[in-house]
VMD Tcl script that draws the C-alpha trace (Angstrom):
set ca {
  {0.01 0.16 0.28}
  {1.53 3.53 -0.87}
  {2.95 5.59 2.08}
  {2.90 9.90 1.22}
  {5.21 11.07 4.79}
  {5.01 15.24 4.62}
  {7.94 16.67 6.29}
  {9.24 20.28 6.57}
  {12.03 21.04 3.28}
  {15.84 20.91 4.61}
  {18.66 20.68 3.36}
  {19.58 19.00 -0.37}
  {15.56 18.88 -0.24}
  {13.61 20.20 -2.89}
  {10.02 21.47 -2.48}
  {7.39 18.72 -4.48}
  {8.62 15.16 -4.44}
  {11.57 14.75 -2.42}
  {12.43 11.11 -2.93}
  {10.54 7.43 -4.31}
  {10.69 4.64 -1.70}
  {10.45 1.12 -2.18}
  {10.02 -1.83 0.02}
  {12.74 -4.64 -0.31}
  {13.45 -7.85 1.61}
  {16.82 -6.70 2.97}
  {18.24 -3.04 1.73}
  {21.37 -4.79 2.79}
  {21.26 -7.26 0.49}
  {19.95 -5.18 -2.42}
  {22.58 -2.45 -1.54}
  {24.93 -5.49 -2.46}
  {22.78 -6.09 -6.07}
  {22.68 -2.40 -7.14}
  {27.11 -2.62 -6.61}
  {27.40 -6.54 -8.53}
  {25.06 -4.68 -10.92}
  {27.24 -1.96 -11.72}
  {25.96 1.01 -10.16}
  {27.87 3.51 -8.44}
  {27.09 5.99 -5.89}
  {24.20 4.52 -3.37}
  {24.62 5.12 0.34}
  {25.85 2.42 2.31}
  {23.18 1.39 4.35}
  {22.05 3.47 7.13}
  {19.27 2.02 9.81}
  {16.69 5.50 11.17}
  {15.71 5.19 14.52}
  {12.02 7.05 13.58}
  {11.60 4.31 11.63}
  {12.43 1.32 12.83}
  {13.98 0.25 8.70}
  {17.79 0.36 7.02}
  {17.27 2.47 4.00}
  {19.39 2.22 0.82}
  {19.80 6.27 -0.72}
  {21.16 6.76 -3.97}
  {20.08 8.88 -7.68}
  {18.68 7.26 -11.36}
  {20.22 8.60 -13.66}
  {17.59 11.75 -14.46}
  {18.91 13.13 -10.53}
  {15.69 11.95 -8.68}
  {16.24 10.08 -5.44}
  {15.01 6.77 -4.96}
  {15.28 4.61 -1.36}
  {14.76 0.83 -0.43}
  {13.51 0.40 2.35}
  {13.60 -2.52 4.39}
  {10.48 -4.00 4.59}
  {10.13 -4.84 8.45}
  {10.69 -2.71 10.75}
  {13.17 -3.59 13.76}
  {13.85 -2.39 17.19}
  {15.88 0.46 18.02}
  {19.57 -0.68 18.34}
}
mol new
graphics top color blue
foreach p $ca { graphics top sphere $p radius 0.5 }
foreach p [lrange $ca 0 end-1] q [lrange $ca 1 end] { graphics top cylinder $p $q radius 0.2 }
display resetview
């Protein structure tokens, strides 16, 4: 099901669509697959305390911000 987040713009963010996120079984595994596929520039997986999910952020060839997000929430570490 789609989830829309609304928050204040800050840093490098622009007003409008900030990024598009895709739920994956494992952000860590997806990050490794990006590397094996020759896709560079993805940030290393990052656990987000506020959501309980690990994310991987990168940009598509047109500069759009994309995110891969763990499907399962985990307790704060």
